N, C-alpha and C positions, 0 to 999 in steps of 0.2 A: 505503752498503750497505743493502739492504732485508732485513728479517727477516720470514720468513713462518712462521706457525704452521700446520702441516699439511704433509704430504709425499706421502701416498698417495691423497688425495681427488681428485675430478675437477678442481676449480679449482686445487689445488696442483700437480697434474701439468702442467696447461697453463701455469701460472706458471713452472714449471721450464723449459719449452721457450722461453718468451718472455724470461725473465730468469734465465739459468743462473748468473749471478754472485751472485744473492741467496742468503741463508742460509736453509735449510729445516729446520724442527724437527719431527720426528715424535714419537710418544708416548714413545719411549725417551729423548728429550732434554727434552721439555716436555709433561708429561701435564696436560691441561686439567682433570682431576679434582683437581689440586693448584694452585689459583690462585696461591698464593705462589710456586710454582716458575716459573710463567709470568712473573710480574713480575720475578723474579730473572734469568731468561733475557734479558729486555729490557735490564735494567741491565748485565748482564755483557757483552752483545754491543755495546751502545751504537750501535745502527743509526741510519740517517738517517730511516727510516720503518718502520712495522710493518703487515703485512697479516695479518688473522686469517682464514684459510681453513679452519679446523678447527671442528667442531661435533658435537654429538650429534644425529643425523638420523634415528634410528629412531622415526618418528612414532607408530606404534601401541604400541611397547614403552614409550614415554615415559608412557603412561597408567598404567603400573605402576611406572615408575622416574622419577617427576617430580622427586624430590629430586636424583637423579644428573644428570638432564637440566638442571636448574637450576644445579647446580654448574658444569657444562661450558659451558652456553650463556649463563649470566648472571654468575656469580661470577668465572669466569676472564676473560671480556672486560672486566669492570669492573676487575679487577686489572691487566690489560694497559693499559687506558686511563689508570689512575692512574700507572703506571710511565712511560708515554709522556708524560703531562703533566709529570711531574717532570723529564724530559729535554728537554722542549720539542720533541718530534717528533710527527708525525701518525700516527694509527691509522686504517686502513681496515678496517671490520668488516662482514662479509657477514651480512645478515639475510634475512627471508622474507616472502612474501605471507600466511603463516599468522598474522600478527599481526592480520589483519582478520577480520571475521565472514562475509565473502562475500555480504552482502546486496545486492540490487539488480542492475543490469546496467551501471552506469557504472564507469569506471576510478577506482580509489582514488588520491587524491593523497597526497603524503608527509605532509601535515598532517591527513589524515582521522583521526578518533578511532579508535584501535585497540580491538579487542574479540575476542581470540582465542577459538577454539572448543575448543581441546584443550590438553593439557599441553605439547606441543612448542611451540605458539604462545605459550603463557604464558611458557615459559622463554626464548624468543627475545626477546619483548617486554621481559622483565626485563633481558636483556643490553643491549638498546638503551638502557634507562633508566640502566643502570650506566655505559655509555660516555659518555652525555651528562653525567651527574653529575660525572664526573672533571674536566671543565672544560678539557680540552686540545683541540688541533686534531684533528678526526676527521671521517670520513664513514661513515655507516651506509648500506649499499647493500642495499636489499631487492630480492630477485630471486625467480624462480619456475621450476618445471618444468625443472630443470637436466638437461642431457644431454651426453654425450661418448662417445668410443670406449673410455673407461676405467670401471672400477668397475661398480656396479649402478645401472642407470637404465632408464627406460621404453623407450627405443629398443632396447636390447639384449634386454630381456625380450620385447618384441614380435617381434623378429627370431627369437628362440629358439622362441617359441610358434607364430609364424606359419609356420615351416618344418615344424612337426610336426602342425599341425591345419588342417582345412578352413575353420573359422570360429572367431572369437573374439568374446565379448561384452564390449564396452568402454563405460565410462560416457560419456554424451553431454551431461549437464547440468552438468558442471563446465567452466568456460570460463576460459582463461588464456593466457599467452604462454610457450611453450617457449623455453628460453634455452641457447644453446651455452656450454659451460664456457669455451671459449677466449675468447669475447667478454667474459665476466665477468672473466677473468684480465687481459685487455688493459685493460678499464675500471678495474680495481683499480690497475694500474700508472700509468695516466694520472692518476687521481685522487690517488694518493699523491704524485706529482711536483707536481701543481697545489697541493696543500695545503702542501707544503714551501715553495713560492713565495708562496702567499697563504693563510694559515690562516683568513682571514675567509670562505673558501668552505666552512668546516665546516658540516655539517648532515646531514639525512636525504634520501636520494635513492632513486629507483626505477630499476631496470634489468631489462628483460625483452625477450624476442623478440617480433617482430611478423610477421604479423597475429595477432590473437586467434583461438583455435580451441578445440575441445573435445578431450578425450582420444581420443574416437572419431575425430575429424578428424585428429588427429596420427597415430593408428594407421594410418589409411588412407594417409596420405602415406608412412609408413614402408614399408608393404606395396608401394606403387607404386614407390618408389625401389629396393626390393630385388627387384622383379619376382616377388613371391610372390602366389599366387592366393588366399590366405586371405581370406575375407570378414569384414568388421567389422560386427557386429550391435550397434546402439545400445541401451543400457539406462540407466535412471535410477540415480542414486547409491543409492537405496533398495533396489535389487536386488543391491548389492555391499556388504553390511554390513562394517564394520571397527571395531575398538575405538576409534579416534580419529575424531571428526567432521571431515570436510573442508569447506572453504568452497566454495560453488558458483561464486562469482564471484571469480576471481583476477586480473582485469584491473588493471594498474598504469599510472598516468599517469606517463610518463617525461619530461615536458616539461622539467623542471628540469635534466636532463642537459646541456642546451645550455651551461650555465656552464662545463663542462669540454670543450666541443667534441665531445661524444659524441652518437650517435644510436642508436636501438634497432636491434639486428641483425635481419636477416631469418632466422628460424629455418629456413626452407626451404633457403636456401643453406648454413646451418650443418649441416643434416641431410645434404645432399649431401657436404659435407666429411667428416663422420663416417663415412658409408657408404664413401667412398673409402678412408679410413684402415682401416676394419674389413676391407676387401677386400685391403688391402696395396697399393693403387694408388699410384703416385708422385704 
């Protein structure tokens, strides 16, 4: 049995579709603001593997709530990792491109020195460090620009605004890889099984959609697939101030995924699938 932390988030909902027999823990059963409770849940359920699909993801609010973000994104995963190590089972932990500073225009490799620009990134990096320090079988899976038919995400925001406006101003100098939540969920399941069979594959990996694009480019693809006439006007990040600094370069080198037989998903196909789901198409 696989134990999943998270129930209502984008990845957790896709995991529930792909692995309905797994056990899913929401906040009412395992609140990540209580790391000890997370560790107890693992010991009580005694699963074959654990996937942490829960996190504090309010990037801007984290600037004012860094302590809370750190408890949820760092102390809780560390507690999970120690519990998993004690039971001899693998942990798959989802992290983020925000652990990097976004400098340059090359894809970041998993071993590139991290340098987060904001509180959210610092909290996620601390979580990675805690998972590694536990010494058990693990995979830290960094991803970026998550989207699905569920929850709050860029695709749904663009569809809502694009239906109401003639034009939208969208940042064009942040470059990354939009990633379908379903692809991340499948990758987590594949990696969890692989680590059960071969714990030596433990490590840090990157998983994001291809090809690289800007938020503006992503927005144009959304409008095109939705047949919305809304124009996308490109702006620099400096024209869209936010409490938390965002990395300009979120390209991730996903080459190491080959050890699990995984490839980067094409986000354009993933977007088509999400659009069909939102329209209620079979």
